[in-house]
N, C-alpha and C positions, 0 to 999 in steps of 0.2 A: 298480500305483504308475503313476503319470504320466508321460509322456517330456517328457526335459527339452524345454525355448523358449530357444532362444538369440535374445538381442534383437541383433540385425543394427543397427547406429549407421550404421556406413560406408552399407550401404543407404537409408535412412532419410534419412541426409543428401542421398546425390544425388540422389535422390529430389526432395527440397526444392528443390535444387539448380536440379533442371530443370527447376522447376515457377515460375510466375511468382511473384510475392510471397505472392497469397490465394491460394494452390494449395497448403497444408501440411497440412490433413488432408484432401487427397485424395491427396494424397503416402503420408498416415495411413494410410487409408481401405487401399487396397494392398498397404500391411504389415499390418496387422491381420487380413485378409481372409486371409493364406495363413497365420499363423499360428491364431491362436485361430473362423475361423469366423465374425468378423462381420459380420453383413447390412445394418448401418447403422452409418453412425457421424459424433455430428453432437458442434461444442466448441458451449459455452456461455459466453461472456465476460460476468466478473461485471461489474455496469455505475458507472457513477459516484459513484451515490449508496448505492450498495451495499446497494439493499434487492430488487433482480433478480438472475438470472441471462439474458442475452441471446442468443436461438439465433444462432447469426454464420454459421453452416455444415451442413449437410449433404450427407452423399454416402454413395452403393451405392457397394462397390468392384466391377471389371472381374466382368460374369455375373447380377451379382445387379439385379432385377426395380427397376425408380421404388419410392420410398414409395406402401403401399395409403393412411396419410394425411396429412394436410401438420401436421405438429408446431408449436405452440405460438409468437410471436413472444419472446416471455421466458417463464421461469420463475420462479416467488417463491422470492429466499434464505430466509426461514424455513417450516419445515412443510412441505420438500420433501426429495426423497433426495437431488438435486440441490445445494438448498443447505445439509444436511448435509454431503455431499463437500468438498464449500464450507470452511462453518465447521470443519470433525471433521480434516477434512485425512484421510479416511481414506474407502477406498471403500467406495461403498453398492448396496446388490442390492434389487430388486424384479420382482414378479412382471411381464411385459408384457400386454397389454390383447394380449387376440388377433381379428383381425375370423376373417370367414371363412375357410374354409381355409388357414388358419395354426397353426404349432404350434404346442398351450396352455401347453409348456415351455417356452416361451422367457421371457430374463431382459431390463432391463436395467441394467447394468452406472453406473456413474458416478463416474470415477478424476480427484481435483483435477491439477489445471494445475498446478504449481508450482513454483518456483525459488528458493531460497535463499529463500524465505517470505512473496515474492511473491506470491501466491494470484491467477493470471489467470484462471481463470475451469475450469471445471468439461471434463472428455468423458466424451459418452455414447455406448457402445454394443450395438443390438442383437445377439444373441448365444439358440441355439438352446436351448442349456440352461444350467442352474449351471455358473459357470468352477472349476476346480479352485485351490489351491493355488500351483500351479507356473503358470495361466495369470492367478492374479491378480496375482502377482507379477511376473511381465511385462507384465502394463496400469501396474500403477504406474509401472514403466518406463519406457512409451509415452508416460505421459503425463505424465512430468517431462521429456524428449526435445519431445516438443513445448511445453510453456510455454520454451524455448530458441530454439523454431522461430520461436515469437510475439515474443516479443521478437526478434529478431533481423527479423522479417520486417512486423514495422508504421513500420520505419525506411520502407517504400519506399510503403509507399499509406497510406491514409485509413479502410479496412477496418473494421480492430478500432475505429478512434475513432468509426466508425460509429454501432457496438453496441453501445458502451460509455455513448452518449448517449441517454438515452430521457428527456432531457430537453435542450429546447435551450439554449445558452451566450451569455447575451448578448457583446459587443464585451468589457468588461470582462473578463468572463467567461475570456473566452478569453485577454486578455494573460496575467492572471492563471496559469492552468491547465501557461502553458508557466514556468512560471514557479518550477515547483513540479518537484523534482526527478523526474529519469526512473523512480525504481520507491521506493513509498511503505514497504513493510517493506525488510530484510537483517538478517537472522541470520546471525550471525560466536560464534567460539571466547567473547570473555567478558560479550558482549550478544546482542539483541534487538533490535530500535526496531523502532516504526511509526506514520506521519502520516498524518492525513488533514484535508480541509477542506471543508466545505458553506459557501458564498457565500452570500449574502445576496438579498435578487431586486435591486436595488443593488448590487450588486458592491460589498466594498468591498476595501482592499492587506493582503491578511492570504495570508503569506508563509508554505511551512517550504522546508527543507534541511537534509541530512546528507550529507558524505562522511570518509571512511573512508582513512590511509592505514596506511604499517604500525609503527607506535604512538602514532598519536591518530586516534581520533574526533571530530569537526567537526559543531557543533552548532546551528543559528540557526532563533530563529521571530519577524517581521514585522511592523508594524498599520501603515504609511499612511493616514495621516489624510484624512478623509471618505473618500465615497463615486465609483463609477461611472469615466468614462475613466483623468480626470485623477490620481485613487487609484490606479487601476492603474498608470498610468505614471512617477509616485512611484517605488513596488513597483518597477520594475523597472529603475529607475535605481539602488536600494540595492543590489537583491537581485548584480545584474550590479556594485557596485561591492564588492563579500564576495566572490563568487566571482571575480571580481578576482585580489584581495591574498591570499585564503585560497590559489591559483593560484600564486602569487609567494612562500609559506610566508611568510609574513608572520605576525607574533603577532598577537593576538585581540585586544591592544589597537591596536598599530599599524592591523587594519581596523578596527574601529570610529572611527581618528580619521581615514582615508581615505575613509571612508562618509556621515561628517559635512560634510569638505568638498570632500567631490562633492556634494554637496545642497546645501551652503550656494551652492555657483559655480551649480549648473544646476539649481536652485527657485527662490518667493517666499519672501519668508523665515515667513510664516504656516505654509507647508506643511513639514512633517517627518513622522518614522514613529519609533514606539518600535520596541523590539527586543531581544532579547535575544541574543548569541554566548557558545558551551560548547565550550570543550577538553579534552575529557578525554583523563588520560595513561593508555595504554592497560597498563602492567606496574606503574599507582599506584591508581588509579580516583581520581586527584584533579582536580578540574574547575575550570577555570581561566574565569571566569563577566565576562565585560559587559552592565550592565545599562542600556539605553537607554532611563529612564523608562516599561518595561513591567510585565504587571502580574507578581507573586511566582509563579515556578514553584513546582510540590508535591511532596515527597518523600512514599512509599507506604513507610515502614520494621517490619516486627511488625505486619503489619495497623493502625498509624496512618495517618494522611495530617496532615502535616503543612509549613505554609509552609516557604520555605527564603529567613531574612531576609541580603537583600542591599540594601545603599544604591544608591539609585536615584543615576544623571547623568542631565541632559538629553535628551532623544530624538534623535535623530538630524539637524543640521537646522537645528534651535529655537534656538541660542543659535551662531552662529560661533565658531569660538576656544575652544568649552568644552573641557575635557583631562575624557578617561576613565580609568577606576581600573579595574586590574583584580585584583575580587575570587578567595576561594578553598574550594570548598569538596570533603570528599570520599564519593564513596560506595564503600557497604560492602559486599559481597556481598549478594543476595537485596535492593538497593535496583530501588523502581521510581522513575524520576526520569519527571514532566510537566511538559511547557513547553508553556503554550494564551496566546491572546488576546485580550484581556476581550470577543471574543462570548460567550464560556460560561461568561462568568458574570455578568456588568452586564442592568439592563431584566429583562425578560421570562424570558432563560437564567434570571437568577438559580435560579426555580426547577427546574431539574434536578436541583440539588444533586447539586452536582459531586465532592464529597468524599464523598458520602453512594454514591456512585454509584460510587470507587474503594473505596471499605472493601468492598465487593460482590462486587467482579470480581478480588479480588487473583489468584485462581488460572487465571485466561483471561491465551490469549496474548497480545501485543503490539495484532496487527494483529486483535481481536476489542474490546480496550478501544478502540481508540481509534471504532470506531462505534462497540458499546454508545455509548459518552459522550454524540458528536454526533444518536446516537437521541435520547437525553434530552434534548436544548438543542429539539430539533424539534419532541419536543413538549408541552414548556414554552410555546412561541411559537405552537405549534399551525400550523408549518411558515412560517410567517409571519416568517424574523428579518432585522434590521434591523440587520445586522452581521454579517460571517462569524464563522462557527465557527471553529475552529482549534485542532489536539491533535497533543502528537507524545508518544510515549512510549518510555522509553527500561529496557530489563530488564538489570539489571548484577549476571554472575554473579563476572567478578575471577576472581584465581587464573591460576594460569599458563597459556597456551596449550592449548587443544582444540579437537581434530578433532570436525568438525558428523558425525554420525553419519543421516544422511540419505539417507532409498529413498526421497526422494519428492519430493524438492524442499524440507521439511519438517520442519521438529524445533525441540521448546522446548529443543535445547541442556540448560543443566545448569539450567532453571527448575525443575525438578521433586526435584533432588535436593536 
């Protein structure tokens, strides 16, 4: 029977605190070397487009010689063990290519680095031989801890941001990115959600946002008119207004009215923003919605995709003094709610057949669904987006609050029950 391995979180955190913000992988390498004999440790971070994993750091624990082979800068997310670990949230193992003088039994282990459903990247280790079940469990815990290390440390350094940028961002795309939530995925007892955005070449003003409090899930999706920096600044104005009102604990109706007033006060008459604000009662699944001239949400229920029928009020800022209405609908356990912008549906993007794709991915995690949808739009437009493509997917489980049973930072909760 394999000897027990104790994951010493305190020792790891002490090592991380002692290291500079970009030294988390090195601190973890020392811990792993002592416990599982890893001779190489790498952290691969998921890039902004979701198509590859970028090798951000590679370390040899103390006492090990430098790596004999240079590691590639990026690994494809599709068709590789690293990509499979990220996609399935399961540890993957493959035989390592041995150079002259190296142990032919070596294996590479890929463990998902994930916290509350946010797939940050993958931890890669070179081991002398296949790990046993105890070691695998330990590596899962270590990768989970690394997710929190990265999430904390990225506040202090651009290192992780550099790794994610497989393509350069324009000024407007930079502004737009700052408006998105700190995490694009959230798993909780009653729901799982994920959002994704692919900016057009001349980025528009799409945003999505969410926040959770004791009894309410807040969702928003917006689309500022036009493209370029002016559109990004419009998006900044409306998102800042919405967050300010939400954090003041106002109703969804008052949030909409304040956003419209703020745009009317600070934008020109031809500048406006469409959007939807959704407030979900966590106890009942009842949704209060303001629809400011935005495309209808989609509802996936029992494998069928339908529009959520909403009356449209004017976009924010278009008609100063306009009144907004709070409309309601109710989610049922097993429902999937999809909020999206017109860049997912119009012009060449219409060839993506979003509704057809949604019918094909009913069993996939929202984190994967948003990726599949945006990839379909990119394929339909031949990677030449004329408008931002933005989507947010919410899987609603309902029922009483239930604890998550996460062993590696991610779980489907009750999606498969």
